[in-house]
PyMOL Python script that loads the backbone (N, CA, C, O; Angstrom):
from pymol import cmd

cmd.read_pdbstr("""\
ATOM      1  N   MET A   1       0.836  -1.171   0.000  1.00  0.00           N
ATOM      2  CA  MET A   1       0.000   0.000   0.000  1.00  0.00           C
ATOM      3  C   MET A   1       0.889   1.244   0.000  1.00  0.00           C
ATOM      4  O   MET A   1       1.872   1.329   0.735  1.00  0.00           O
ATOM      5  N   ILE A   2       0.520   2.190  -0.831  1.00  0.00           N
ATOM      6  CA  ILE A   2       1.250   3.446  -0.925  1.00  0.00           C
ATOM      7  C   ILE A   2       0.418   4.528  -0.256  1.00  0.00           C
ATOM      8  O   ILE A   2      -0.748   4.723  -0.600  1.00  0.00           O
ATOM      9  N   LEU A   3       1.011   5.226   0.691  1.00  0.00           N
ATOM     10  CA  LEU A   3       0.348   6.301   1.420  1.00  0.00           C
ATOM     11  C   LEU A   3       0.772   7.630   0.803  1.00  0.00           C
ATOM     12  O   LEU A   3       1.963   7.932   0.730  1.00  0.00           O
ATOM     13  N   ILE A   4      -0.210   8.428   0.357  1.00  0.00           N
ATOM     14  CA  ILE A   4       0.089   9.689  -0.317  1.00  0.00           C
ATOM     15  C   ILE A   4      -0.564  10.858   0.405  1.00  0.00           C
ATOM     16  O   ILE A   4      -1.764  10.854   0.680  1.00  0.00           O
ATOM     17  N   ASP A   5       0.251  11.851   0.700  1.00  0.00           N
ATOM     18  CA  ASP A   5      -0.185  13.116   1.292  1.00  0.00           C
ATOM     19  C   ASP A   5      -0.421  14.083   0.133  1.00  0.00           C
ATOM     20  O   ASP A   5       0.514  14.399  -0.603  1.00  0.00           O
ATOM     21  N   VAL A   6      -1.654  14.555  -0.039  1.00  0.00           N
ATOM     22  CA  VAL A   6      -1.985  15.419  -1.182  1.00  0.00           C
ATOM     23  C   VAL A   6      -2.004  16.903  -0.813  1.00  0.00           C
ATOM     24  O   VAL A   6      -2.507  17.725  -1.579  1.00  0.00           O
ATOM     25  N   ARG A   7      -1.463  17.245   0.346  1.00  0.00           N
ATOM     26  CA  ARG A   7      -1.411  18.649   0.754  1.00  0.00           C
ATOM     27  C   ARG A   7      -0.270  19.364   0.029  1.00  0.00           C
ATOM     28  O   ARG A   7       0.409  18.769  -0.808  1.00  0.00           O
ATOM     29  N   THR A   8      -0.066  20.635   0.352  1.00  0.00           N
ATOM     30  CA  THR A   8       1.021  21.393  -0.259  1.00  0.00           C
ATOM     31  C   THR A   8       2.368  20.894   0.250  1.00  0.00           C
ATOM     32  O   THR A   8       2.448  20.206   1.267  1.00  0.00           O
ATOM     33  N   LYS A   9       3.418  21.251  -0.473  1.00  0.00           N
ATOM     34  CA  LYS A   9       4.769  20.857  -0.069  1.00  0.00           C
ATOM     35  C   LYS A   9       5.095  21.395   1.324  1.00  0.00           C
ATOM     36  O   LYS A   9       5.680  20.691   2.147  1.00  0.00           O
ATOM     37  N   ARG A  10       4.716  22.639   1.579  1.00  0.00           N
ATOM     38  CA  ARG A  10       4.985  23.253   2.892  1.00  0.00           C
ATOM     39  C   ARG A  10       4.265  22.482   4.004  1.00  0.00           C
ATOM     40  O   ARG A  10       4.858  22.213   5.049  1.00  0.00           O
ATOM     41  N   GLU A  11       3.004  22.126   3.793  1.00  0.00           N
ATOM     42  CA  GLU A  11       2.261  21.359   4.794  1.00  0.00           C
ATOM     43  C   GLU A  11       2.950  20.018   5.045  1.00  0.00           C
ATOM     44  O   GLU A  11       3.105  19.593   6.190  1.00  0.00           O
ATOM     45  N   PHE A  12       3.359  19.361   3.966  1.00  0.00           N
ATOM     46  CA  PHE A  12       4.025  18.067   4.087  1.00  0.00           C
ATOM     47  C   PHE A  12       5.334  18.189   4.866  1.00  0.00           C
ATOM     48  O   PHE A  12       5.631  17.365   5.730  1.00  0.00           O
ATOM     49  N   GLU A  13       6.113  19.225   4.551  1.00  0.00           N
ATOM     50  CA  GLU A  13       7.394  19.418   5.237  1.00  0.00           C
ATOM     51  C   GLU A  13       7.210  19.733   6.717  1.00  0.00           C
ATOM     52  O   GLU A  13       8.050  19.363   7.537  1.00  0.00           O
ATOM     53  N   ASN A  14       6.122  20.410   7.065  1.00  0.00           N
ATOM     54  CA  ASN A  14       5.861  20.749   8.469  1.00  0.00           C
ATOM     55  C   ASN A  14       5.436  19.545   9.289  1.00  0.00           C
ATOM     56  O   ASN A  14       5.765  19.448  10.472  1.00  0.00           O
ATOM     57  N   ASP A  15       4.703  18.624   8.665  1.00  0.00           N
ATOM     58  CA  ASP A  15       4.194  17.462   9.394  1.00  0.00           C
ATOM     59  C   ASP A  15       3.588  16.491   8.392  1.00  0.00           C
ATOM     60  O   ASP A  15       2.841  16.894   7.501  1.00  0.00           O
ATOM     61  N   HIS A  16       3.907  15.231   8.538  1.00  0.00           N
ATOM     62  CA  HIS A  16       3.282  14.203   7.704  1.00  0.00           C
ATOM     63  C   HIS A  16       3.368  12.856   8.410  1.00  0.00           C
ATOM     64  O   HIS A  16       4.109  12.691   9.380  1.00  0.00           O
ATOM     65  N   ILE A  17       2.613  11.919   7.916  1.00  0.00           N
ATOM     66  CA  ILE A  17       2.604  10.573   8.472  1.00  0.00           C
ATOM     67  C   ILE A  17       3.859   9.850   7.990  1.00  0.00           C
ATOM     68  O   ILE A  17       4.184   9.892   6.804  1.00  0.00           O
ATOM     69  N   LYS A  18       4.550   9.199   8.890  1.00  0.00           N
ATOM     70  CA  LYS A  18       5.774   8.469   8.550  1.00  0.00           C
ATOM     71  C   LYS A  18       5.484   7.465   7.435  1.00  0.00           C
ATOM     72  O   LYS A  18       4.516   6.707   7.496  1.00  0.00           O
ATOM     73  N   GLY A  19       6.330   7.479   6.435  1.00  0.00           N
ATOM     74  CA  GLY A  19       6.194   6.556   5.314  1.00  0.00           C
ATOM     75  C   GLY A  19       5.388   7.105   4.152  1.00  0.00           C
ATOM     76  O   GLY A  19       5.337   6.491   3.087  1.00  0.00           O
ATOM     77  N   ALA A  20       4.752   8.264   4.346  1.00  0.00           N
ATOM     78  CA  ALA A  20       3.945   8.858   3.276  1.00  0.00           C
ATOM     79  C   ALA A  20       4.845   9.521   2.243  1.00  0.00           C
ATOM     80  O   ALA A  20       5.933  10.005   2.553  1.00  0.00           O
ATOM     81  N   ILE A  21       4.360   9.529   1.009  1.00  0.00           N
ATOM     82  CA  ILE A  21       5.019  10.304  -0.031  1.00  0.00           C
ATOM     83  C   ILE A  21       4.145  11.521  -0.318  1.00  0.00           C
ATOM     84  O   ILE A  21       2.951  11.529  -0.019  1.00  0.00           O
ATOM     85  N   HIS A  22       4.748  12.526  -0.890  1.00  0.00           N
ATOM     86  CA  HIS A  22       4.016  13.762  -1.179  1.00  0.00           C
ATOM     87  C   HIS A  22       3.659  13.834  -2.660  1.00  0.00           C
ATOM     88  O   HIS A  22       4.497  13.585  -3.526  1.00  0.00           O
ATOM     89  N   HIS A  23       2.402  14.178  -2.937  1.00  0.00           N
ATOM     90  CA  HIS A  23       1.964  14.473  -4.297  1.00  0.00           C
ATOM     91  C   HIS A  23       0.820  15.477  -4.190  1.00  0.00           C
ATOM     92  O   HIS A  23      -0.307  15.116  -3.854  1.00  0.00           O
ATOM     93  N   ASP A  24       1.117  16.713  -4.471  1.00  0.00           N
ATOM     94  CA  ASP A  24       0.188  17.839  -4.287  1.00  0.00           C
ATOM     95  C   ASP A  24      -1.091  17.663  -5.115  1.00  0.00           C
ATOM     96  O   ASP A  24      -1.037  17.271  -6.280  1.00  0.00           O
ATOM     97  N   ILE A  25      -2.225  17.956  -4.504  1.00  0.00           N
ATOM     98  CA  ILE A  25      -3.514  17.896  -5.189  1.00  0.00           C
ATOM     99  C   ILE A  25      -3.525  18.772  -6.437  1.00  0.00           C
ATOM    100  O   ILE A  25      -4.206  18.446  -7.409  1.00  0.00           O
ATOM    101  N   MET A  26      -2.786  19.875  -6.427  1.00  0.00           N
ATOM    102  CA  MET A  26      -2.742  20.760  -7.599  1.00  0.00           C
ATOM    103  C   MET A  26      -2.142  20.042  -8.804  1.00  0.00           C
ATOM    104  O   MET A  26      -2.556  20.279  -9.938  1.00  0.00           O
ATOM    105  N   ASP A  27      -1.173  19.169  -8.563  1.00  0.00           N
ATOM    106  CA  ASP A  27      -0.609  18.373  -9.658  1.00  0.00           C
ATOM    107  C   ASP A  27      -1.656  17.405 -10.199  1.00  0.00           C
ATOM    108  O   ASP A  27      -1.802  17.256 -11.412  1.00  0.00           O
ATOM    109  N   ILE A  28      -2.373  16.759  -9.310  1.00  0.00           N
ATOM    110  CA  ILE A  28      -3.412  15.823  -9.730  1.00  0.00           C
ATOM    111  C   ILE A  28      -4.481  16.562 -10.531  1.00  0.00           C
ATOM    112  O   ILE A  28      -4.955  16.059 -11.549  1.00  0.00           O
ATOM    113  N   MET A  29      -4.854  17.739 -10.076  1.00  0.00           N
ATOM    114  CA  MET A  29      -5.854  18.533 -10.798  1.00  0.00           C
ATOM    115  C   MET A  29      -5.354  18.937 -12.183  1.00  0.00           C
ATOM    116  O   MET A  29      -6.154  19.178 -13.087  1.00  0.00           O
ATOM    117  N   SER A  30      -4.033  19.012 -12.351  1.00  0.00           N
ATOM    118  CA  SER A  30      -3.432  19.350 -13.646  1.00  0.00           C
ATOM    119  C   SER A  30      -3.197  18.113 -14.507  1.00  0.00           C
ATOM    120  O   SER A  30      -2.667  18.214 -15.614  1.00  0.00           O
ATOM    121  N   GLY A  31      -3.595  16.936 -13.994  1.00  0.00           N
ATOM    122  CA  GLY A  31      -3.423  15.704 -14.751  1.00  0.00           C
ATOM    123  C   GLY A  31      -2.082  15.028 -14.548  1.00  0.00           C
ATOM    124  O   GLY A  31      -1.725  14.114 -15.292  1.00  0.00           O
ATOM    125  N   ILE A  32      -1.331  15.474 -13.540  1.00  0.00           N
ATOM    126  CA  ILE A  32      -0.042  14.858 -13.219  1.00  0.00           C
ATOM    127  C   ILE A  32      -0.258  13.943 -12.015  1.00  0.00           C
ATOM    128  O   ILE A  32      -0.461  14.409 -10.894  1.00  0.00           O
ATOM    129  N   TYR A  33      -0.211  12.643 -12.265  1.00  0.00           N
ATOM    130  CA  TYR A  33      -0.503  11.664 -11.223  1.00  0.00           C
ATOM    131  C   TYR A  33       0.784  11.072 -10.661  1.00  0.00           C
ATOM    132  O   TYR A  33       1.836  11.138 -11.298  1.00  0.00           O
ATOM    133  N   PRO A  34       0.696  10.495  -9.466  1.00  0.00           N
ATOM    134  CA  PRO A  34       1.894   9.864  -8.886  1.00  0.00           C
ATOM    135  C   PRO A  34       2.441   8.802  -9.849  1.00  0.00           C
ATOM    136  O   PRO A  34       1.669   8.106 -10.509  1.00  0.00           O
ATOM    137  N   PRO A  35       3.751   8.679  -9.928  1.00  0.00           N
ATOM    138  CA  PRO A  35       4.364   7.707 -10.846  1.00  0.00           C
ATOM    139  C   PRO A  35       4.315   6.286 -10.287  1.00  0.00           C
ATOM    140  O   PRO A  35       5.339   5.691  -9.950  1.00  0.00           O
ATOM    141  N   ILE A  36       3.101   5.768 -10.201  1.00  0.00           N
ATOM    142  CA  ILE A  36       2.887   4.427  -9.663  1.00  0.00           C
ATOM    143  C   ILE A  36       1.954   3.663 -10.599  1.00  0.00           C
ATOM    144  O   ILE A  36       1.229   4.259 -11.397  1.00  0.00           O
ATOM    145  N   ASP A  37       1.983   2.356 -10.489  1.00  0.00           N
ATOM    146  CA  ASP A  37       1.121   1.499 -11.292  1.00  0.00           C
ATOM    147  C   ASP A  37      -0.336   1.720 -10.891  1.00  0.00           C
ATOM    148  O   ASP A  37      -0.645   1.852  -9.706  1.00  0.00           O
ATOM    149  N   LYS A  38      -1.209   1.760 -11.857  1.00  0.00           N
ATOM    150  CA  LYS A  38      -2.627   2.028 -11.586  1.00  0.00           C
ATOM    151  C   LYS A  38      -3.316   0.882 -10.848  1.00  0.00           C
ATOM    152  O   LYS A  38      -4.448   1.041 -10.392  1.00  0.00           O
ATOM    153  N   ASP A  39      -2.652  -0.267 -10.724  1.00  0.00           N
ATOM    154  CA  ASP A  39      -3.204  -1.389  -9.962  1.00  0.00           C
ATOM    155  C   ASP A  39      -2.716  -1.418  -8.515  1.00  0.00           C
ATOM    156  O   ASP A  39      -3.163  -2.249  -7.724  1.00  0.00           O
ATOM    157  N   GLU A  40      -1.795  -0.508  -8.165  1.00  0.00           N
ATOM    158  CA  GLU A  40      -1.294  -0.424  -6.787  1.00  0.00           C
ATOM    159  C   GLU A  40      -2.412   0.011  -5.844  1.00  0.00           C
ATOM    160  O   GLU A  40      -3.304   0.768  -6.228  1.00  0.00           O
ATOM    161  N   GLU A  41      -2.353  -0.473  -4.616  1.00  0.00           N
ATOM    162  CA  GLU A  41      -3.279  -0.017  -3.584  1.00  0.00           C
ATOM    163  C   GLU A  41      -2.751   1.308  -3.035  1.00  0.00           C
ATOM    164  O   GLU A  41      -1.617   1.389  -2.565  1.00  0.00           O
ATOM    165  N   VAL A  42      -3.592   2.348  -3.102  1.00  0.00           N
ATOM    166  CA  VAL A  42      -3.187   3.705  -2.731  1.00  0.00           C
ATOM    167  C   VAL A  42      -4.136   4.243  -1.668  1.00  0.00           C
ATOM    168  O   VAL A  42      -5.351   4.077  -1.774  1.00  0.00           O
ATOM    169  N   SER A  43      -3.583   4.889  -0.643  1.00  0.00           N
ATOM    170  CA  SER A  43      -4.390   5.567   0.371  1.00  0.00           C
ATOM    171  C   SER A  43      -3.965   7.025   0.420  1.00  0.00           C
ATOM    172  O   SER A  43      -2.773   7.334   0.435  1.00  0.00           O
ATOM    173  N   LEU A  44      -4.945   7.917   0.444  1.00  0.00           N
ATOM    174  CA  LEU A  44      -4.704   9.355   0.391  1.00  0.00           C
ATOM    175  C   LEU A  44      -5.167  10.028   1.676  1.00  0.00           C
ATOM    176  O   LEU A  44      -6.121   9.587   2.317  1.00  0.00           O
ATOM    177  N   TYR A  45      -4.474  11.107   2.040  1.00  0.00           N
ATOM    178  CA  TYR A  45      -4.933  11.937   3.153  1.00  0.00           C
ATOM    179  C   TYR A  45      -4.551  13.383   2.907  1.00  0.00           C
ATOM    180  O   TYR A  45      -3.708  13.680   2.061  1.00  0.00           O
ATOM    181  N   CYS A  46      -5.182  14.283   3.657  1.00  0.00           N
ATOM    182  CA  CYS A  46      -4.881  15.711   3.585  1.00  0.00           C
ATOM    183  C   CYS A  46      -5.160  16.332   4.957  1.00  0.00           C
ATOM    184  O   CYS A  46      -5.134  15.632   5.969  1.00  0.00           O
ATOM    185  N   GLU A  47      -5.422  17.615   4.995  1.00  0.00           N
ATOM    186  CA  GLU A  47      -5.659  18.299   6.275  1.00  0.00           C
ATOM    187  C   GLU A  47      -7.054  18.002   6.834  1.00  0.00           C
ATOM    188  O   GLU A  47      -7.196  17.641   8.002  1.00  0.00           O
ATOM    189  N   SER A  48      -8.080  18.157   5.993  1.00  0.00           N
ATOM    190  CA  SER A  48      -9.454  18.001   6.478  1.00  0.00           C
ATOM    191  C   SER A  48     -10.208  16.837   5.850  1.00  0.00           C
ATOM    192  O   SER A  48     -11.243  16.415   6.365  1.00  0.00           O
ATOM    193  N   GLY A  49      -9.692  16.318   4.738  1.00  0.00           N
ATOM    194  CA  GLY A  49     -10.388  15.249   4.017  1.00  0.00           C
ATOM    195  C   GLY A  49     -10.967  15.711   2.692  1.00  0.00           C
ATOM    196  O   GLY A  49     -11.324  14.881   1.856  1.00  0.00           O
ATOM    197  N   ASN A  50     -11.068  17.007   2.483  1.00  0.00           N
ATOM    198  CA  ASN A  50     -11.637  17.517   1.228  1.00  0.00           C
ATOM    199  C   ASN A  50     -10.737  17.245   0.032  1.00  0.00           C
ATOM    200  O   ASN A  50     -11.194  16.730  -0.989  1.00  0.00           O
ATOM    201  N   ARG A  51      -9.465  17.588   0.156  1.00  0.00           N
ATOM    202  CA  ARG A  51      -8.534  17.399  -0.966  1.00  0.00           C
ATOM    203  C   ARG A  51      -8.306  15.924  -1.258  1.00  0.00           C
ATOM    204  O   ARG A  51      -8.194  15.537  -2.421  1.00  0.00           O
ATOM    205  N   SER A  52      -8.235  15.103  -0.232  1.00  0.00           N
ATOM    206  CA  SER A  52      -8.029  13.672  -0.471  1.00  0.00           C
ATOM    207  C   SER A  52      -9.248  13.058  -1.154  1.00  0.00           C
ATOM    208  O   SER A  52      -9.098  12.157  -1.980  1.00  0.00           O
ATOM    209  N   MET A  53     -10.446  13.524  -0.827  1.00  0.00           N
ATOM    210  CA  MET A  53     -11.657  13.041  -1.493  1.00  0.00           C
ATOM    211  C   MET A  53     -11.638  13.429  -2.976  1.00  0.00           C
ATOM    212  O   MET A  53     -11.965  12.616  -3.839  1.00  0.00           O
ATOM    213  N   MET A  54     -11.255  14.670  -3.261  1.00  0.00           N
ATOM    214  CA  MET A  54     -11.160  15.124  -4.651  1.00  0.00           C
ATOM    215  C   MET A  54     -10.106  14.331  -5.404  1.00  0.00           C
ATOM    216  O   MET A  54     -10.327  13.917  -6.542  1.00  0.00           O
ATOM    217  N   ALA A  55      -8.946  14.118  -4.762  1.00  0.00           N
ATOM    218  CA  ALA A  55      -7.864  13.367  -5.400  1.00  0.00           C
ATOM    219  C   ALA A  55      -8.296  11.930  -5.691  1.00  0.00           C
ATOM    220  O   ALA A  55      -7.975  11.386  -6.748  1.00  0.00           O
ATOM    221  N   LYS A  56      -9.014  11.322  -4.764  1.00  0.00           N
ATOM    222  CA  LYS A  56      -9.512   9.953  -4.967  1.00  0.00           C
ATOM    223  C   LYS A  56     -10.389   9.886  -6.208  1.00  0.00           C
ATOM    224  O   LYS A  56     -10.207   9.015  -7.058  1.00  0.00           O
ATOM    225  N   ASN A  57     -11.332  10.800  -6.310  1.00  0.00           N
ATOM    226  CA  ASN A  57     -12.232  10.807  -7.460  1.00  0.00           C
ATOM    227  C   ASN A  57     -11.475  11.000  -8.765  1.00  0.00           C
ATOM    228  O   ASN A  57     -11.750  10.313  -9.749  1.00  0.00           O
ATOM    229  N   MET A  58     -10.527  11.925  -8.783  1.00  0.00           N
ATOM    230  CA  MET A  58      -9.755  12.193 -10.000  1.00  0.00           C
ATOM    231  C   MET A  58      -8.873  11.001 -10.373  1.00  0.00           C
ATOM    232  O   MET A  58      -8.751  10.658 -11.549  1.00  0.00           O
ATOM    233  N   MET A  59      -8.265  10.379  -9.378  1.00  0.00           N
ATOM    234  CA  MET A  59      -7.408   9.227  -9.658  1.00  0.00           C
ATOM    235  C   MET A  59      -8.229   8.047 -10.171  1.00  0.00           C
ATOM    236  O   MET A  59      -7.801   7.342 -11.085  1.00  0.00           O
ATOM    237  N   GLU A  60      -9.393   7.833  -9.592  1.00  0.00           N
ATOM    238  CA  GLU A  60     -10.264   6.763 -10.084  1.00  0.00           C
ATOM    239  C   GLU A  60     -10.703   7.042 -11.521  1.00  0.00           C
ATOM    240  O   GLU A  60     -10.726   6.131 -12.350  1.00  0.00           O
ATOM    241  N   ASN A  61     -11.046   8.283 -11.818  1.00  0.00           N
ATOM    242  CA  ASN A  61     -11.431   8.650 -13.177  1.00  0.00           C
ATOM    243  C   ASN A  61     -10.273   8.467 -14.161  1.00  0.00           C
ATOM    244  O   ASN A  61     -10.496   8.244 -15.351  1.00  0.00           O
ATOM    245  N   ALA A  62      -9.041   8.559 -13.662  1.00  0.00           N
ATOM    246  CA  ALA A  62      -7.853   8.382 -14.500  1.00  0.00           C
ATOM    247  C   ALA A  62      -7.449   6.910 -14.625  1.00  0.00           C
ATOM    248  O   ALA A  62      -6.482   6.590 -15.317  1.00  0.00           O
ATOM    249  N   GLY A  63      -8.189   6.008 -13.952  1.00  0.00           N
ATOM    250  CA  GLY A  63      -7.930   4.581 -14.107  1.00  0.00           C
ATOM    251  C   GLY A  63      -7.253   3.884 -12.943  1.00  0.00           C
ATOM    252  O   GLY A  63      -6.984   2.686 -13.020  1.00  0.00           O
ATOM    253  N   PHE A  64      -6.968   4.612 -11.854  1.00  0.00           N
ATOM    254  CA  PHE A  64      -6.421   3.953 -10.674  1.00  0.00           C
ATOM    255  C   PHE A  64      -7.520   3.107 -10.053  1.00  0.00           C
ATOM    256  O   PHE A  64      -8.642   3.579  -9.871  1.00  0.00           O
ATOM    257  N   LYS A  65      -7.207   1.865  -9.728  1.00  0.00           N
ATOM    258  CA  LYS A  65      -8.244   0.902  -9.358  1.00  0.00           C
ATOM    259  C   LYS A  65      -8.479   0.717  -7.863  1.00  0.00           C
ATOM    260  O   LYS A  65      -9.580   0.345  -7.457  1.00  0.00           O
ATOM    261  N   LYS A  66      -7.469   0.969  -7.040  1.00  0.00           N
ATOM    262  CA  LYS A  66      -7.579   0.685  -5.603  1.00  0.00           C
ATOM    263  C   LYS A  66      -7.200   1.915  -4.796  1.00  0.00           C
ATOM    264  O   LYS A  66      -6.128   1.962  -4.193  1.00  0.00           O
ATOM    265  N   VAL A  67      -8.078   2.910  -4.785  1.00  0.00           N
ATOM    266  CA  VAL A  67      -7.795   4.172  -4.106  1.00  0.00           C
ATOM    267  C   VAL A  67      -8.719   4.326  -2.906  1.00  0.00           C
ATOM    268  O   VAL A  67      -9.935   4.177  -3.022  1.00  0.00           O
ATOM    269  N   THR A  68      -8.135   4.623  -1.767  1.00  0.00           N
ATOM    270  CA  THR A  68      -8.893   4.838  -0.531  1.00  0.00           C
ATOM    271  C   THR A  68      -8.619   6.249  -0.023  1.00  0.00           C
ATOM    272  O   THR A  68      -7.478   6.710  -0.015  1.00  0.00           O
ATOM    273  N   ASP A  69      -9.672   6.916   0.393  1.00  0.00           N
ATOM    274  CA  ASP A  69      -9.549   8.236   1.020  1.00  0.00           C
ATOM    275  C   ASP A  69      -9.546   8.042   2.527  1.00  0.00           C
ATOM    276  O   ASP A  69     -10.550   7.627   3.104  1.00  0.00           O
ATOM    277  N   LEU A  70      -8.421   8.341   3.166  1.00  0.00           N
ATOM    278  CA  LEU A  70      -8.319   8.209   4.627  1.00  0.00           C
ATOM    279  C   LEU A  70      -8.789   9.468   5.350  1.00  0.00           C
ATOM    280  O   LEU A  70      -8.951   9.462   6.571  1.00  0.00           O
ATOM    281  N   GLY A  71      -9.008  10.552   4.594  1.00  0.00           N
ATOM    282  CA  GLY A  71      -9.503  11.787   5.203  1.00  0.00           C
ATOM    283  C   GLY A  71      -8.399  12.614   5.824  1.00  0.00           C
ATOM    284  O   GLY A  71      -7.320  12.776   5.254  1.00  0.00           O
ATOM    285  N   SER A  72      -8.693  13.136   7.011  1.00  0.00           N
ATOM    286  CA  SER A  72      -7.835  14.086   7.699  1.00  0.00           C
ATOM    287  C   SER A  72      -6.604  13.440   8.317  1.00  0.00           C
ATOM    288  O   SER A  72      -6.663  12.327   8.841  1.00  0.00           O
ATOM    289  N   ILE A  73      -5.493  14.155   8.246  1.00  0.00           N
ATOM    290  CA  ILE A  73      -4.256  13.708   8.895  1.00  0.00           C
ATOM    291  C   ILE A  73      -4.479  13.534  10.396  1.00  0.00           C
ATOM    292  O   ILE A  73      -3.859  12.671  11.018  1.00  0.00           O
ATOM    293  N   ASP A  74      -5.354  14.343  10.980  1.00  0.00           N
ATOM    294  CA  ASP A  74      -5.630  14.246  12.416  1.00  0.00           C
ATOM    295  C   ASP A  74      -6.228  12.891  12.786  1.00  0.00           C
ATOM    296  O   ASP A  74      -6.034  12.417  13.905  1.00  0.00           O
ATOM    297  N   ASN A  75      -6.943  12.268  11.870  1.00  0.00           N
ATOM    298  CA  ASN A  75      -7.515  10.953  12.132  1.00  0.00           C
ATOM    299  C   ASN A  75      -6.476   9.843  12.110  1.00  0.00           C
ATOM    300  O   ASN A  75      -6.738   8.729  12.565  1.00  0.00           O
ATOM    301  N   LEU A  76      -5.291  10.151  11.579  1.00  0.00           N
ATOM    302  CA  LEU A  76      -4.257   9.132  11.392  1.00  0.00           C
ATOM    303  C   LEU A  76      -3.171   9.178  12.449  1.00  0.00           C
ATOM    304  O   LEU A  76      -2.319   8.291  12.501  1.00  0.00           O
ATOM    305  N   LYS A  77      -3.189  10.185  13.281  1.00  0.00           N
ATOM    306  CA  LYS A  77      -2.143  10.342  14.299  1.00  0.00           C
ATOM    307  C   LYS A  77      -2.483   9.568  15.555  1.00  0.00           C
ATOM    308  O   LYS A  77      -1.715   9.586  16.517  1.00  0.00           O
TER     309      LYS A  77
END
""", "prot")
cmd.dss("prot")
cmd.show_as("cartoon", "prot")
cmd.util.cbc("prot")
cmd.orient("prot")
């Protein structure tokens, strides 16, 4: 499972879940997706859950098959 933080670079640098990689929601909105296989199991999170929900929908529409929205980073600590 790949854990992806979709917040801004600054937010990620200030605090993130250990083992997470960073991929800004703005990149996803521009059609730039994480460089991973579309069959990989992916879990997304952000500050409140809004951006991760949007990223999940966009990634699924782009063909990613196993995407989970974990919601807020606060729920993961």
